[in-house]
C-alpha positions as CSV (number, residue, x, y, z in Angstrom):
1,M,11.3,-13.6,22.0
2,S,11.3,-10.3,20.2
3,S,8.3,-9.1,18.2
4,K,8.6,-9.2,14.4
5,I,7.2,-5.8,13.1
6,G,6.6,-5.2,9.4
7,L,6.0,-2.0,7.4
8,F,4.3,-2.1,4.0
9,A,4.6,1.3,2.6
10,G,3.1,2.9,-0.6
11,S,1.0,5.7,-1.8
12,F,-2.1,3.4,-2.1
13,D,-3.7,5.6,-4.7
14,P,-6.0,3.6,-4.5
15,V,-5.5,0.4,-2.5
16,T,-6.0,-2.6,-4.8
17,N,-6.7,-6.3,-4.4
18,G,-3.0,-6.8,-5.1
19,H,-2.1,-4.7,-2.1
20,L,-4.6,-6.7,0.1
21,A,-3.1,-9.9,-1.1
22,I,0.3,-8.7,0.2
23,V,-1.2,-7.5,3.5
24,K,-3.0,-10.9,4.0
25,S,0.3,-12.7,3.6
26,A,2.5,-10.3,5.6
27,S,-0.2,-10.2,8.4
28,R,0.4,-13.9,9.0
29,L,4.2,-13.5,9.3
30,F,4.3,-10.4,11.6
31,D,3.1,-9.9,15.0
32,Q,2.3,-6.2,14.0
33,L,2.0,-4.9,10.5
34,Y,1.9,-1.3,9.6
35,V,0.6,-0.2,6.4
36,G,2.2,3.0,5.7
37,L,0.4,5.6,3.5
38,F,3.4,7.7,2.2
39,Y,2.8,10.8,0.4
40,N,4.5,13.9,-1.0
41,K,2.8,17.1,-0.2
42,D,4.1,18.6,-3.3
43,K,2.6,15.9,-5.6
44,A,-1.2,15.8,-6.1
45,G,-2.6,12.3,-5.9
46,F,-5.8,11.1,-7.6
47,F,-7.4,10.6,-4.2
48,T,-6.7,12.9,-1.2
49,V,-4.7,11.6,1.7
50,P,-7.9,11.5,3.9
51,E,-9.7,9.4,1.2
52,R,-6.9,7.0,0.7
53,R,-6.6,6.5,4.5
54,R,-10.4,5.9,4.8
55,M,-10.3,3.4,2.0
56,L,-7.3,1.5,3.5
57,E,-8.7,1.4,7.1
58,E,-12.0,0.1,5.7
59,A,-10.3,-2.4,3.6
60,L,-8.1,-3.7,6.4
61,I,-10.7,-3.8,9.1
62,D,-10.7,-7.5,9.6
63,F,-7.0,-7.7,10.0
64,K,-6.5,-7.3,13.7
65,N,-2.7,-7.0,13.8
66,V,-2.6,-4.4,11.0
67,K,-2.5,-0.7,11.7
68,V,-2.5,2.1,9.0
69,I,-0.1,5.1,9.6
70,T,0.6,8.1,7.4
71,A,3.9,9.9,6.6
72,H,4.8,12.6,4.4
73,D,8.2,13.7,2.9
74,S,10.0,10.9,4.6
75,L,11.8,7.9,3.7
76,A,10.1,4.6,4.8
77,V,13.3,3.3,6.4
78,D,13.5,6.4,8.5
79,I,9.9,6.0,9.8
80,A,10.6,2.3,10.2
81,E,13.4,2.9,12.5
82,Q,11.4,5.3,14.6
83,I,8.4,2.9,15.2
84,G,10.7,-0.2,15.8
85,V,10.0,-2.1,12.5
86,T,12.2,-5.1,12.0
87,H,11.2,-5.7,8.3
88,L,10.2,-3.6,5.3
89,V,7.5,-5.4,3.2
90,R,7.4,-5.2,-0.6
91,G,5.3,-6.9,-3.2
92,L,6.4,-8.2,-6.5
93,R,4.3,-8.6,-9.5
94,N,6.9,-9.3,-12.2
95,G,10.6,-8.9,-13.1
96,S,10.4,-5.1,-13.4
97,D,9.2,-4.9,-9.8
98,L,12.0,-7.1,-8.7
99,E,14.5,-4.9,-10.3
100,Y,13.1,-1.7,-8.8
101,E,12.5,-3.3,-5.5
102,S,16.1,-4.7,-5.3
103,E,17.6,-1.4,-5.9
104,L,15.3,0.2,-3.2
105,A,16.4,-2.7,-0.7
106,F,20.1,-2.1,-1.3
107,F,19.7,1.5,-0.3
108,N,17.4,0.8,2.6
109,R,19.9,-1.6,3.9
110,H,22.7,0.9,3.6
111,L,20.6,3.4,5.5
112,S,19.6,0.9,8.2
113,E,21.5,-2.2,8.8
114,T,19.0,-3.5,11.4
115,I,15.9,-3.6,9.0
116,D,15.6,-6.3,6.5
117,T,13.4,-6.3,3.5
118,V,11.2,-9.1,2.7
119,F,9.4,-9.7,-0.8
120,F,6.1,-11.3,-1.4
121,L,5.0,-12.4,-4.7
122,T,1.4,-11.5,-5.7
123,P,-0.9,-14.3,-6.5
124,A,-1.5,-14.8,-10.2
125,E,-5.1,-13.6,-10.1
126,V,-3.9,-10.1,-9.1
127,T,-0.5,-9.9,-10.9
128,Y,-1.7,-7.3,-13.4
129,I,-3.5,-5.0,-11.1
130,S,-1.9,-1.7,-10.4
131,S,-3.0,1.6,-9.0
132,S,-2.2,3.3,-12.1
133,R,-4.4,1.0,-14.2
134,I,-7.2,1.6,-11.7
135,R,-6.9,5.3,-12.0
136,E,-7.1,4.9,-15.7
137,L,-10.3,2.8,-15.6
138,I,-11.8,5.3,-13.1
139,H,-11.1,8.0,-15.6
140,F,-13.0,6.2,-18.3
141,R,-15.7,5.3,-15.8
142,S,-15.1,1.6,-16.3
143,D,-16.2,-1.0,-13.5
144,I,-13.2,-1.5,-11.2
145,S,-15.1,-3.7,-8.7
146,A,-13.2,-7.0,-9.5
147,F,-9.8,-5.3,-8.9
148,V,-10.3,-3.3,-5.7
149,P,-11.9,-3.6,-2.2
150,G,-15.4,-2.4,-1.8
151,S,-14.1,0.8,0.1
152,V,-12.6,2.1,-3.2
153,V,-15.7,1.4,-5.2
154,K,-17.7,3.4,-2.5
155,E,-15.2,6.2,-2.8
156,V,-15.3,6.4,-6.5
157,E,-19.1,6.3,-6.4
158,K,-19.1,9.2,-3.9
159,K,-16.7,11.3,-6.2
160,S,-18.9,10.6,-9.1
161,E,-22.0,11.8,-7.2
162,D,-20.0,14.9,-6.1
163,F,-18.9,15.6,-9.8
164,T,-22.4,15.1,-11.2
165,S,-24.1,17.4,-8.6
166,L,-21.9,20.5,-9.7
């Protein structure tokens, strides 16, 4: 029997409890799940790539079949083919996500006929959590602890300390 290998790709700027809910579900379905931190070197993120990777790895430490990988300036489907992925994993929070993700799946299928896309619905309690909303809350120094793993809270506190020591 062949292994089922998933790739859940995103910018994870920062990782949220919504992302973790998708990882939890997908990790039960796949023998190996890669969480791909994809970034564009020409775009500045809120958190640096090393910070995002550190937050992801700490948040995912209890998932034994999950591994964080990074890629830049690459299509997820191309990286997926290179590492033997059988399925791209995508999360859906609402109808807008479905429309966007369906279009992405269409093009990914055209680029690789051997890799399928599977969609996971986020649980109701994390439906409204997005990285962009978390970045906004961080900007206004609001409490984000209900929406993100502890690794993100730690990184934000560290950034705040760095900022106040200047």
